[in-house]
C-alpha positions as CSV (number, residue, x, y, z in Angstrom):
1,M,91.5,112.6,166.4
2,K,89.7,109.9,168.3
3,I,87.3,107.3,166.8
4,K,83.7,106.8,167.9
5,L,83.2,103.7,168.8
6,S,80.0,103.3,166.9
7,E,82.2,104.0,163.9
8,L,84.5,101.4,164.7
9,N,81.9,98.8,165.4
10,R,81.0,99.5,161.5
11,Y,84.8,98.8,160.3
12,S,85.9,96.2,158.3
13,P,88.0,93.7,160.2
14,S,91.2,95.2,158.4
15,E,90.4,98.7,159.7
16,F,89.3,97.7,163.1
17,V,92.7,95.7,163.8
18,A,94.5,99.0,162.2
19,V,93.0,101.1,164.9
20,C,93.0,98.4,168.2
21,G,96.2,96.5,166.8
22,P,98.4,98.9,168.5
23,L,96.5,98.8,171.8
24,F,98.5,95.9,172.2
25,E,102.4,96.5,171.4
26,H,103.4,94.6,168.1
27,S,100.5,92.2,168.6
28,P,97.6,92.8,166.0
29,W,96.5,89.5,166.8
30,V,94.8,90.5,169.8
31,A,92.5,92.9,167.6
32,E,92.1,90.2,164.8
33,R,90.8,87.5,167.3
34,A,88.6,90.4,168.7
35,V,86.9,91.8,165.9
36,S,84.3,89.1,165.6
37,R,83.2,89.8,169.1
38,R,81.5,93.4,167.8
39,P,79.4,95.2,168.5
40,F,80.7,96.6,171.4
41,T,78.5,98.7,173.6
42,D,81.2,101.1,175.3
43,R,84.9,101.1,175.3
44,T,85.2,99.1,178.9
45,Q,83.6,96.1,176.8
46,L,85.9,96.8,173.8
47,H,88.7,96.7,176.6
48,H,87.7,93.3,178.3
49,A,86.9,91.4,174.8
50,L,90.7,92.2,174.0
51,C,91.8,91.3,177.6
52,A,89.9,87.9,177.3
53,T,91.4,87.4,173.9
54,V,95.0,87.7,175.7
55,D,93.8,85.8,178.7
56,R,92.4,82.8,176.3
57,A,96.0,82.8,174.5
58,S,98.2,80.1,174.6
59,P,101.1,80.5,176.9
60,E,103.4,81.0,174.2
61,E,101.5,83.7,173.2
62,Q,101.2,85.6,176.1
63,L,104.7,85.5,176.6
64,T,105.6,86.6,173.0
65,L,103.0,89.5,173.9
66,V,105.1,90.4,177.0
67,R,108.3,90.0,174.7
68,A,107.0,92.3,172.5
69,H,107.4,94.8,174.9
70,P,110.7,97.6,175.0
71,D,112.9,97.7,178.1
72,L,112.1,100.8,179.8
73,V,114.8,103.3,179.5
74,G,116.4,100.6,177.4
75,R,118.2,100.7,173.9
76,A,115.2,101.2,171.9
77,A,114.5,104.3,174.0
78,R,117.8,105.4,173.8
79,T,118.1,105.6,169.7
80,G,114.2,106.3,168.8
81,G,113.2,102.9,168.2
82,L,110.1,103.0,170.1
83,T,106.3,103.2,168.9
84,T,104.8,106.9,169.7
85,A,102.9,105.2,172.1
86,S,105.9,104.0,174.0
87,T,107.6,107.1,173.6
88,T,104.7,109.1,175.0
89,E,104.6,106.7,177.8
90,Q,107.9,106.5,179.1
91,S,108.1,110.3,178.3
92,A,104.9,110.7,180.7
93,A,106.7,108.8,183.7
94,G,110.1,111.2,183.5
95,L,112.2,108.4,181.8
96,T,113.5,110.1,179.0
97,D,116.1,112.6,180.5
98,L,117.6,110.5,183.4
99,A,120.8,111.1,184.7
100,P,123.6,108.7,184.1
101,D,123.1,107.3,187.7
102,D,119.4,106.5,186.9
103,M,120.3,104.8,183.7
104,R,122.5,102.9,185.1
105,Q,120.0,101.2,187.6
106,F,117.3,101.1,185.2
107,D,120.2,99.1,182.8
108,D,120.9,96.7,186.1
109,F,117.4,95.9,187.0
110,N,116.5,95.3,183.3
111,A,119.4,92.6,182.8
112,A,118.5,91.2,186.2
113,Y,114.8,91.1,185.2
114,R,115.5,89.6,181.8
115,S,118.2,87.2,182.9
116,K,115.5,85.7,185.5
117,F,112.3,85.5,183.8
118,G,113.3,85.6,180.1
119,F,111.3,88.7,179.0
120,P,111.4,92.6,179.9
121,F,110.0,94.3,183.1
122,V,106.4,95.6,181.8
123,I,104.7,98.5,184.2
124,C,102.0,100.9,182.6
125,A,104.3,103.9,182.6
126,R,101.3,106.1,183.0
127,E,100.2,105.1,186.1
128,N,103.9,105.4,187.7
129,K,106.5,107.5,187.9
130,K,110.6,106.9,187.7
131,N,111.0,106.6,191.4
132,A,108.0,104.4,191.5
133,I,109.3,102.6,188.6
134,L,112.7,101.7,190.3
135,A,111.1,100.6,193.8
136,A,108.7,98.0,191.7
137,F,112.1,96.5,190.3
138,P,113.0,94.5,193.4
139,T,109.7,93.4,194.6
140,R,108.9,92.1,191.1
141,L,112.5,90.3,191.0
142,A,111.1,88.4,194.0
143,H,108.3,86.8,192.4
144,T,108.0,83.5,190.6
145,Q,108.0,83.3,186.8
146,Q,104.1,82.5,187.0
147,T,103.8,85.7,189.0
148,E,105.6,87.6,187.3
149,L,104.0,86.7,183.5
150,R,100.5,87.5,185.3
151,T,101.7,90.5,186.4
152,A,103.0,91.7,183.3
153,L,99.8,90.5,181.5
154,D,98.0,92.9,184.1
155,E,100.2,96.0,183.3
156,I,99.7,95.1,179.5
157,A,95.9,95.4,180.0
158,K,96.4,98.8,182.1
159,I,98.5,100.0,179.1
160,A,96.1,98.9,176.4
161,W,93.4,100.8,178.6
162,H,95.4,104.0,178.4
163,R,95.9,103.7,174.8
164,L,91.9,102.9,173.9
165,L,90.9,106.2,175.8
166,D,93.6,107.8,173.6
167,T,92.1,106.2,170.1
168,V,88.4,105.4,170.6
169,E,85.5,107.4,172.3
170,E,82.4,106.6,173.5
171,G,79.5,107.4,170.9
């Protein structure tokens, strides 16, 4: 059941964070800092406020946000340790029932990516399928640390947008 934006605007700060905190993986601080910017006129404005909060965060906080995301097809996915949203997103991308060769390919790419950048590969799984995700790894592995951190944050903004659409409706 979605919450109307007009209701969300009237929620207490803790209720607001309970709804909007999960939009950013294990990072309720984003919603905690954005709550004071209410009222929001539409979901786009709310999303912009949340993303602006991330953009104003310290580099350490941004890195912690990226690191809060699970590896695609990683240990958490294989053992049922993902959030409900992450499970749904990885499933939508066709990542939950892979052949052993595909799983090894993800394992190898994830390891190379973490080794180079120190954080997990983040991509909006709802906007990509398995083959597109696998094709993105080599391209993104060629990025600099700074470019890849910005790319990861941009992908997190896309993930948050989809989660917002699932959670909040206009009105």
